[in-house]
C-alpha angles and dihedrals in degrees: 000000000000131000109090115115093212143028117309110237101180143015133187136178121229113246091257092049094234097108138042126205121204133188123207148185086248086079093248140106118216128201116209136192101241094210100048100025091231119148106235099177139019111199112207129181109087115112094212143027116312109238101181142015134188136176121228113246091256091049094233097108138043126206121205133189121206149188086247088076093249140106117217128200115208135193100241094209100048100025091232120147105236098178139019110198112206129182108088116111094212143027116313107236101178140022133184136175121227114246092258092048095234097109138044126205121205133189122204148188085246087077095246138108117217128198115208136193100241095209100047100026090231119148106234099178139019112196114205130183109089117112093213143028115310108235101179142020133184136178120227113245091257092049093234097108138043125205120204132188122205147188085246086078094247139108117217127199116208137192101241094208100048100025090231119148106234100176138020112198113206129182110090116112093212143030116307111237102178142022133185136176120227114245091258092049093233097108138044125204121205133188122205149187085248086077094246139109117217127199115208136193101241094208100048100025090231119148106234100177139019112198113205129183109089117112093211145026115316105232102177141022133185136176120227114245091258092049093234097108137044125205120205132189121204147189085245086078094247138108117216127199116208137192101241094208100048099025091231119148106234100176138020112198114205130183110089117112094212145028115314107233102176141024133184136175120228114244092258092049093234097109138043125205121205133188123205147188085246086079094247139107118216128200116209136192100241094208100048099025091231119148106234100176140019112200114205130182111089116111093213144028116309109234102178141023132184136177120228113245092258092049094234096110139040126207121206132189122205148185085246086078094246139106116217127201116208135192100241094208100049100025090233119149104234099178139018111198112207129182109088116110095214146019116325105230101180142016133188137177121229114244091257091048093232096110139041126206121206132189122206149184086248086077094246138108116217126201115208134194099240094208100049099025089232118148104235098178140019110198112206129183109088117110094211144028116313106234101178140019134186137176122228115244091257091048092232096111138042126206121205133188122204147187085246085076094246137110115213127199115209135194100242094209100048100026090231118138113232100183140025 
């Protein structure tokens, strides 16, 4: 998929797997038809690179996080920005929808995670405790916990309701770029500058596996829907697929001409989407390792990608300040969500797929109507870039992680933050 005018920082499949969203250094998000590779939407509005993109669980919205310190939520169908979430004091590096699509979590350079109400754009929580920028955030499948990865080399697990830190996972020898919960919520995977992926027991905090093989920083990790595999994207320009139980690398996907910043499994686990500094998103057959689509359209690196819950769409967040929503089957960009004033670091779909949360360098999280592309909420409160966002499983809350060293939890409906 070609079309971005800058490196691609992030890619995400829609829940139905038919679309891919990509975020780029060209300040835009593009939505692609995953089957044809056509760009169906170019989401414009961010004032800086888009670091992260995510589809809402219903696939109707895309969230994007940007260098402009904001998160934007876009209607995936129309490309309209429905929300601009402001509050971070630094670039938003990661965004994620809660499983129910009602909340967005964002992680920022300001060292905080924020949780936002996706409907209202209100920041409901700001989670503080990290001693460095928060590069990644993820909700647990039940929406009760948030995991965050930081430059301080640790992963923290938080109670999403109270904002209390329940676990600090230590063991990486470098900054942690990416975190992901397993589908059953019992494990957490993390990718680090130390070139390894670690798998942790979420309850005890014990490291159960260390996956070694990449020749560079691991920028992104994702569990397959059945929890049996882990995909990782690296600065070494490859994606690796690992057996989560044995730690064996089963596939190495090669083809990108730059660092791979984001990886995501399709809902059926048969495909993997990757976003790269080469400004493209690629869709791969997970079994054979064959590249089936290259999505082009972003004008900058794609920092984040996310599938919609039905797997039919992909959201991508980019340095071009936009989030794009793509038809995963055709590769067409169906929406370009514009509104962030900086790089979109992270994107996430709400569980119902109707909204997208985005975290940005502009310190805000935006919640977008995925169908119309309208920004419905702009969550403000972080004092730095929002590096990661995630929805809670019920979609009512959003968690965000920031360079300001905090995680915020937001009420997705009101946009108020309930916890820091």
